[in-house]
C-alpha positions as CSV (number, residue, x, y, z in Angstrom):
1,M,-0.8,-3.8,24.3
2,S,-4.1,-2.1,23.9
3,S,-7.3,-3.1,25.4
4,H,-9.2,-2.5,22.1
5,P,-11.1,-5.8,21.4
6,G,-10.0,-6.0,18.0
7,T,-6.4,-5.1,18.2
8,Q,-4.8,-8.5,18.6
9,D,-6.6,-10.1,15.6
10,A,-5.9,-7.1,13.5
11,R,-2.2,-7.2,14.4
12,R,-2.0,-10.8,13.8
13,C,-3.4,-10.4,10.1
14,C,-0.9,-7.7,9.4
15,C,2.2,-9.6,10.5
16,P,3.5,-10.8,7.2
17,N,4.8,-7.4,6.0
18,W,8.5,-7.6,6.4
19,L,9.6,-4.3,5.0
20,S,6.6,-1.7,4.8
21,S,4.4,-0.5,7.6
22,S,0.7,-1.1,7.4
23,V,-1.8,1.9,6.9
24,L,-4.8,2.4,9.3
25,W,-7.6,4.4,7.5
26,K,-11.3,4.6,8.3
27,G,-11.3,1.4,10.4
28,H,-9.4,-0.7,7.9
29,I,-5.9,-1.9,7.5
30,C,-4.0,-2.0,4.2
31,W,-0.8,-3.6,3.6
32,V,1.3,-5.7,1.3
33,A,1.3,-9.2,2.7
34,T,4.8,-10.6,1.9
35,R,4.1,-14.3,1.7
36,S,1.4,-14.2,-0.6
37,K,2.6,-11.1,-2.5
38,S,-0.7,-9.4,-2.1
39,L,-2.1,-6.1,-1.6
40,R,-4.6,-6.6,1.2
41,R,-7.4,-4.6,3.2
42,S,-8.7,-6.0,6.5
43,D,-11.4,-4.8,9.1
44,F,-9.4,-3.4,11.9
45,E,-12.2,-4.7,14.6
46,T,-12.3,-8.2,13.4
47,G,-9.0,-8.8,11.5
48,Q,-11.2,-10.2,8.6
49,V,-9.5,-9.6,5.1
50,K,-12.1,-7.8,3.0
51,W,-10.0,-8.1,-0.4
52,S,-6.8,-9.0,-1.7
53,Q,-5.1,-8.1,-4.9
54,E,-2.1,-10.2,-6.0
55,G,1.2,-9.2,-7.8
56,F,2.7,-6.6,-5.3
57,G,5.6,-8.8,-4.1
58,I,7.5,-7.2,-1.2
59,G,5.9,-3.8,-1.9
60,S,4.8,-0.7,0.1
61,V,1.8,1.3,0.9
62,M,0.8,4.8,1.8
63,M,-2.4,7.0,2.0
64,A,-3.0,10.5,0.5
65,G,-6.1,12.4,-0.2
66,G,-8.3,9.3,0.5
67,K,-6.6,6.9,-1.9
68,L,-4.3,4.1,-1.3
69,I,-1.0,4.3,-3.1
70,A,1.0,1.3,-3.6
71,L,4.5,0.6,-5.1
72,T,5.1,-3.0,-6.1
73,D,8.5,-4.5,-5.7
74,K,9.1,-4.3,-9.4
75,G,8.4,-0.6,-9.6
76,K,4.5,-0.4,-10.6
77,L,2.7,2.3,-8.9
78,A,-0.8,1.7,-8.3
79,V,-3.5,4.0,-7.0
80,D,-6.8,2.5,-5.3
81,R,-10.1,4.2,-4.5
82,T,-10.0,2.7,-1.0
83,S,-13.2,0.9,-1.3
84,P,-13.7,-1.5,1.9
85,D,-15.2,-4.3,0.2
86,R,-13.0,-4.6,-3.3
87,Y,-9.7,-3.5,-4.8
88,G,-10.8,-0.5,-7.1
89,E,-7.6,0.5,-9.1
90,L,-7.7,4.0,-10.4
91,S,-4.4,3.8,-12.2
92,L,-1.3,1.7,-12.7
93,A,2.1,2.7,-14.0
94,Q,5.3,1.0,-14.5
95,I,7.7,3.9,-12.9
96,L,10.7,1.9,-12.1
97,T,12.5,-1.4,-12.5
98,E,14.6,-3.4,-10.7
99,K,14.0,-4.0,-6.7
100,C,11.8,-1.4,-5.1
101,W,11.4,-1.7,-1.4
102,T,11.0,1.9,-0.2
103,V,7.7,3.6,0.6
104,P,7.0,6.4,-2.1
105,A,6.8,10.0,-0.9
106,L,4.2,12.7,-1.7
107,A,5.3,16.3,-1.8
108,S,3.5,19.2,-3.8
109,G,1.3,17.1,-5.9
110,R,4.2,14.7,-7.0
111,I,4.8,11.0,-6.0
112,Y,8.4,10.5,-5.5
113,A,10.0,6.7,-5.6
114,R,13.1,5.0,-5.9
115,N,14.5,1.6,-6.4
116,A,17.6,-0.3,-4.8
117,D,20.0,1.0,-7.4
118,G,19.2,4.7,-6.3
119,R,17.1,5.6,-9.5
120,L,14.4,8.0,-8.8
121,A,11.1,8.5,-10.5
122,C,8.6,11.5,-10.1
123,V,5.1,11.4,-11.0
124,D,2.9,14.4,-11.1
125,V,-0.4,13.6,-9.4
126,G,-1.5,17.2,-8.8
127,G,-4.0,17.5,-11.4
128,R,-2.9,20.9,-12.6
129,G,-3.2,21.6,-16.3
């Protein structure tokens, strides 16, 4: 265990994510809380939940380019602006169906995601014309 004063509180608030890791970024932790099926952001120092957005099921999160990228357990891909005080959805797209429990991958300006049946989706987010 770390001697960092906020570590135990922050870890306690992140316990309910069963399948996906949390993301620590700029003093905040982002994760999908499994029991409430919500995407959440907490202050790392205090463990206080700053915001919570329903509808993510047993989803997953990752960070890239200063954006929070979340995949719901039903295949919706969401990109959030990572505001510490509120959910700020930049985009939302249904890219897969069925059970999606894996963390998306980002490579060469493309987000790759798959569902439990092995179906793969690729979304170009590179911004090239």
